C-alpha positions in Angstrom: -2.2 -112.1 -52.3 0.9 -113.1 -50.1 3.2 -110.0 -49.7 6.6 -110.6 -51.4 8.5 -109.9 -48.0 6.1 -112.7 -46.1 6.8 -114.7 -49.1 10.7 -113.9 -49.3 10.7 -114.9 -45.2 9.3 -118.2 -45.9 11.6 -118.7 -48.7 14.1 -118.1 -46.2 13.3 -120.9 -44.0 13.2 -123.6 -46.4 17.2 -123.0 -46.9 18.2 -121.7 -43.4 21.3 -119.8 -45.1 24.2 -118.4 -42.5 24.3 -114.6 -42.5 26.4 -112.4 -40.8 25.6 -109.1 -39.8 28.7 -106.8 -39.4 27.2 -104.0 -37.2 26.5 -106.1 -33.5 26.9 -103.0 -31.6 23.2 -101.6 -32.8 20.6 -102.4 -31.2 18.3 -102.6 -34.2 20.4 -105.1 -35.8 20.1 -107.4 -32.8 16.7 -107.1 -32.3 16.6 -108.3 -35.9 19.2 -111.3 -35.9 17.5 -112.5 -32.7 14.0 -112.2 -34.3 15.8 -114.0 -37.1 16.6 -117.3 -35.1 13.5 -117.2 -33.5 11.5 -117.2 -36.6 13.7 -119.6 -38.6 14.8 -117.6 -40.9 18.7 -117.9 -40.9 21.5 -119.0 -39.2 22.8 -115.5 -38.0 26.4 -114.5 -36.7 27.0 -110.9 -35.6 30.3 -108.7 -35.1 30.3 -107.1 -31.7 33.2 -106.8 -28.9 33.5 -110.2 -26.7 31.6 -109.5 -23.6 28.6 -108.2 -25.8 25.3 -109.7 -24.4 23.1 -111.0 -28.1 20.0 -113.1 -28.4 19.8 -116.4 -27.6 20.6 -119.0 -30.5 22.6 -115.8 -32.5 26.9 -116.4 -32.9 28.9 -113.6 -31.6 32.1 -113.1 -33.2 35.0 -110.4 -32.3 37.0 -110.0 -35.2 39.7 -108.8 -32.2 39.9 -111.8 -30.8 38.5 -115.2 -33.7 39.9 -117.7 -34.1 39.0 -117.0 -37.7 40.9 -114.1 -37.7 44.4 -115.3 -39.5 42.8 -116.9 -42.0 41.0 -113.4 -43.0 44.3 -111.5 -42.8 45.4 -114.4 -45.3 41.9 -113.3 -47.7 42.6 -109.7 -47.2 46.1 -110.3 -48.4 44.9 -112.2 -52.0 41.8 -109.8 -52.5 44.5 -107.2 -52.1 47.5 -108.7 -53.4 47.6 -105.8 -56.4 47.5 -103.3 -53.5 51.0 -105.1 -52.2 49.7 -104.4 -48.7 51.8 -105.4 -45.7 51.1 -107.9 -42.9 50.4 -105.2 -40.4 48.3 -103.7 -42.9 45.7 -106.5 -43.6 45.4 -106.9 -39.8 44.2 -103.1 -39.3 42.2 -103.5 -42.1 40.4 -106.9 -40.5 39.8 -105.4 -37.3 36.9 -103.4 -39.4 33.9 -105.1 -39.2 32.5 -104.4 -42.7 35.7 -105.9 -44.0 35.7 -108.6 -41.9 32.2 -109.8 -42.4 32.8 -109.4 -46.8 36.7 -111.7 -46.0 33.9 -114.5 -43.7 31.6 -114.3 -47.6 34.7 -114.4 -49.9 35.8 -117.4 -47.7 32.6 -118.8 -47.6 32.7 -118.8 -43.9 29.1 -117.4 -44.2 26.8 -117.1 -46.9 26.2 -113.5 -47.3 26.4 -110.4 -45.3 24.5 -107.2 -44.7 25.4 -104.1 -43.3 25.0 -100.2 -43.3 22.6 -99.4 -40.5 25.8 -97.7 -39.1 28.1 -97.4 -41.7 27.2 -95.3 -44.9 26.6 -96.8 -48.3 30.1 -96.3 -49.7 31.4 -97.5 -47.1 29.4 -100.8 -47.0 30.2 -101.1 -50.8 33.5 -100.5 -50.9 34.2 -103.2 -48.6 31.9 -105.6 -50.5 33.4 -104.7 -53.7 37.1 -105.1 -52.9 36.8 -108.5 -50.4 34.0 -110.1 -52.8 34.7 -108.9 -56.3 32.0 -109.1 -58.9 30.2 -112.1 -60.3 31.9 -114.1 -63.1 30.9 -111.7 -66.1 29.1 -109.4 -64.7 29.8 -105.9 -66.1 29.7 -104.0 -63.1 28.0 -103.9 -59.7 24.6 -102.3 -59.5 22.1 -101.7 -57.0 18.2 -102.1 -56.5 15.3 -101.0 -53.9 12.5 -103.9 -53.8 9.5 -101.4 -53.7 6.4 -103.4 -51.9 2.9 -101.0 -52.4 0.9 -100.8 -49.7 -2.5 -103.1 -49.5 -4.9 -100.0 -50.1 -3.1 -99.5 -53.2 -6.2 -98.9 -56.2 -4.8 -100.9 -58.7 -1.8 -103.0 -57.2 -2.3 -104.1 -53.9 0.7 -105.3 -52.0 2.6 -105.5 -55.1 6.4 -105.9 -55.6 8.5 -103.4 -58.0 11.9 -103.8 -58.8 13.6 -100.0 -58.7 16.9 -99.6 -60.2 19.4 -98.2 -59.9 18.3 -95.9 -56.7 21.4 -95.6 -55.0 24.9 -97.0 -56.5 25.7 -95.5 -60.0 25.4 -91.8 -60.5 24.9 -91.5 -64.0 25.3 -94.8 -66.3 26.2 -94.4 -69.7 24.0 -96.6 -72.4 26.1 -99.8 -72.3 25.7 -99.5 -68.2 22.0 -98.9 -68.2 21.7 -101.8 -70.3 23.2 -104.0 -68.0 21.5 -102.7 -65.1 18.0 -103.6 -66.5 19.4 -107.3 -67.6 20.7 -107.3 -63.8 17.2 -105.8 -61.9 15.3 -108.5 -64.5 17.4 -111.3 -62.8 17.0 -110.0 -59.4 13.2 -109.8 -60.4 13.2 -113.2 -60.8 14.9 -114.3 -57.7 12.7 -112.1 -55.4 9.4 -111.9 -57.0 9.2 -114.9 -58.8 7.6 -113.6 -61.4 8.6 -113.2 -65.2 10.6 -109.6 -65.3 8.3 -106.9 -67.4 11.2 -104.1 -67.6 10.6 -100.4 -68.3 13.4 -98.1 -69.3 12.2 -94.7 -67.7 12.5 -91.3 -69.1 10.6 -88.5 -69.4 9.6 -88.9 -73.1 7.4 -92.0 -74.0 7.6 -93.6 -78.0 9.5 -90.5 -79.1 7.2 -88.2 -77.5 10.6 -85.7 -76.8 13.7 -85.3 -78.3 16.9 -85.0 -76.2 20.1 -86.2 -75.8 18.6 -87.5 -72.3 16.0 -89.4 -74.1 18.3 -90.5 -77.1 20.5 -92.2 -74.3 17.8 -94.6 -72.6 16.8 -95.6 -76.6 20.2 -96.6 -77.1 20.1 -98.4 -73.8 16.6 -100.0 -75.0 18.8 -101.7 -78.5 21.7 -102.8 -76.7 19.5 -104.6 -73.4 17.4 -106.1 -76.3 20.3 -107.9 -78.1 20.8 -110.4 -75.2 17.4 -109.9 -73.2 15.3 -112.8 -72.4 12.6 -110.6 -70.5 9.9 -108.3 -72.0 11.6 -105.1 -72.0 10.4 -101.8 -73.3 10.8 -97.9 -73.4 11.8 -94.9 -73.8 8.5 -94.9 -71.0 7.1 -92.4 -68.7 6.4 -93.5 -65.7 2.8 -93.2 -65.4 3.2 -95.0 -69.0 4.8 -97.7 -67.5 2.8 -98.3 -64.2 -0.8 -97.6 -65.7 -3.0 -99.7 -67.7 -5.2 -96.8 -68.9 -2.2 -94.8 -69.7 -0.1 -97.2 -71.2 -2.8 -98.3 -73.7 -3.4 -94.4 -74.4 0.9 -93.7 -75.0 2.5 -96.9 -75.8 -0.3 -99.0 -77.7 0.7 -102.3 -78.4 3.5 -102.5 -75.8 4.5 -105.5 -73.8 5.3 -103.7 -71.1 3.7 -100.6 -70.8 0.8 -100.3 -68.0 2.4 -103.7 -66.6 5.9 -103.2 -65.6 7.2 -104.3 -62.7 10.9 -103.5 -63.0 11.5 -99.7 -63.2 14.9 -98.8 -64.1 15.9 -95.0 -64.0 17.8 -93.3 -66.3 20.6 -91.5 -64.0 20.5 -91.9 -59.9 19.0 -88.3 -59.6 16.1 -89.6 -60.5 16.0 -93.1 -59.4 16.9 -91.6 -55.9 14.1 -88.9 -56.0 11.8 -91.6 -57.3 12.1 -94.2 -54.3 11.3 -91.7 -51.8 8.8 -90.2 -53.1 7.5 -93.7 -53.3 8.8 -94.7 -49.9 7.3 -91.5 -48.0 4.4 -89.3 -50.2 3.2 -93.3 -51.6 3.3 -95.5 -48.5 5.4 -97.8 -50.5 7.8 -100.3 -48.1 11.6 -99.5 -49.6 13.9 -102.4 -49.2 17.6 -101.6 -50.0 19.8 -100.3 -51.9 20.2 -104.3 -52.7 23.6 -104.9 -54.6 23.6 -106.8 -57.8 26.7 -108.0 -59.7 28.5 -109.1 -57.0 30.5 -112.5 -56.7 28.5 -113.3 -53.9 25.7 -111.1 -51.7 26.6 -108.4 -49.3 24.2 -106.0 -48.8 23.4 -102.4 -47.9 20.8 -100.9 -44.7 19.8 -97.2 -44.6 21.0 -95.8 -41.4 17.5 -94.8 -40.8 16.3 -98.7 -41.5 14.3 -100.8 -38.8 14.5 -103.8 -36.9 12.1 -104.9 -39.5 13.9 -103.5 -42.7 16.3 -105.7 -41.4 14.4 -108.8 -40.9 12.9 -107.9 -44.1 16.7 -108.0 -46.0 18.0 -111.3 -44.4 14.7 -112.6 -46.3 16.3 -110.7 -49.3 19.6 -112.3 -49.2 18.7 -115.3 -48.7 16.9 -115.2 -51.6 20.0 -114.2 -53.7 22.2 -116.6 -52.2 19.8 -119.4 -52.9 19.7 -117.5 -56.9 23.6 -117.8 -57.2 23.9 -121.4 -55.5 21.3 -122.7 -58.3 18.9 -123.3 -56.5 15.5 -123.5 -58.1 13.2 -120.2 -57.4 
């Protein structure tokens, strides 16, 4: 079985998208940029002060001196027109590398952007939301982690899973939870190339417990089912969603139980704790948080990321770009 991460890198080589990395003063970012170009994964621009040494083949752009600066100031004024910023405020904002990178994507000077190795998730997401905005028809922006199980896993060696939302929406209501499920299913199709099987997770399986928190999950399931073109079921405990034996016992006849590859957590507490347990105790590789629902791709990194993580995120971002451009997956 080919690793999902290696498969994404192979797909990236076919499209060779232009991705801007906003934190070009970080050694991990520069290392990943050089490797991405050397391996033919993408065309890469890094943002850093003029004179910064960058790897061969990597483009350097300084937000303070770039010839794109005037166009990006104009784009900022357009993006924030409702707040009536002054030209001076726009010029100051464009000096921020996260804002600059997102504006490059907005005007089509780059296909996607990645940040967060240095900056916080809130700063990275804010720039993307304000400068790129939500996709047409998208009710919200949420996030997911691409989780890749270790090759030593006893039942699903090397398998790829989508965990959502683990990084952005703190306490979604039923309507928002349904939207997260639909967005995560689309992300599974784009990244994993397989049919989504979406599990709405809870501490209850099929009525084994009664609580308003369970009601939220079952309400979200019914809302999602109104428009779903994928298999979705709930409410399911994690073991019933993931383990075939437990799924058959707790939820017989379900098209999802025991087979889920998209796991939807009821809130950010559960999602964030869950992905970190899978990563730190279970040995899964976690790539994200990846944003879904934006008009164009802009993704976040953990500040504890490695150069390998950034390289994998370049593959993820490339796949998202292809999906938004209507490339056959």
